[in-house]
C-alpha positions in Angstrom: 5.7 -0.3 13.0 2.1 -1.5 12.5 0.3 1.1 14.5 -2.6 3.5 14.2 -0.2 6.5 14.2 1.9 5.0 11.4 -1.3 4.1 9.4 -2.3 7.8 9.8 1.1 8.9 8.3 0.3 7.1 5.0 -1.0 9.6 2.4 -2.4 9.3 -1.1 0.4 9.8 -3.7 3.2 8.4 -1.5 5.6 6.0 -3.2 6.0 2.3 -2.2 9.5 3.1 -0.7 8.0 6.0 1.4 5.3 3.6 2.8 7.9 0.9 3.4 10.0 3.5 5.2 7.2 3.9 7.7 5.8 0.3 7.9 8.7 -1.9 6.8 8.6 -4.4 3.9 5.1 -5.4 2.9 3.7 -8.6 1.5 2.4 -8.4 -2.0 -1.2 -9.7 -2.2 -2.1 -8.9 -5.8 -0.8 -7.0 -8.8 -1.8 -6.3 -12.4 -0.6 -4.4 -15.4 -2.6 -3.1 -18.3 -2.2 -0.8 -21.3 -4.9 1.4 -22.7 -4.3 3.5 -25.8 -0.6 3.7 -25.3 -0.8 4.4 -21.6 0.3 1.7 -19.2 -1.0 1.3 -15.7 0.1 -1.0 -12.9 -1.8 -1.8 -9.7 -0.4 -3.5 -6.6 -1.7 -4.3 -3.2 0.6 -4.7 -0.2 -0.3 -5.9 3.3 1.3 -5.6 6.7 0.1 -7.7 9.6 0.9 -8.0 13.3 -1.5 -10.4 15.0 -5.0 -9.0 14.4 -3.7 -5.7 13.2 -3.7 -5.4 9.4 -2.8 -2.5 7.1 -3.5 -2.8 3.4 -2.4 -0.3 0.9 -3.3 -0.2 -2.8 -0.8 1.4 -5.2 -1.6 2.7 -8.7 1.5 3.3 -10.8 3.7 2.9 -7.7 1.8 5.6 -5.7 -0.7 5.2 -2.9 -4.3 5.2 -4.2 -6.1 3.8 -1.2 -5.5 2.4 2.3 -7.4 0.3 4.8 -6.9 -1.0 8.3 -8.4 -3.6 10.6 -7.8 -4.2 14.4 -6.9 -0.8 15.7 
């Protein structure tokens, strides 16, 4: 599932479960939670790797905020 075509299917605003539906279960690399003036925010970065091909997706409040790829 780690391919350029699957990477291209990932869009800003998708949920973690939608992305894992495309790429499979990811490995959590980092996460943080914070509260500001009564609002809470969570950030999480998941990575998928197959040899030299790597996809990294950053989630903010469980939604895709950014994505990056190496090796395609």
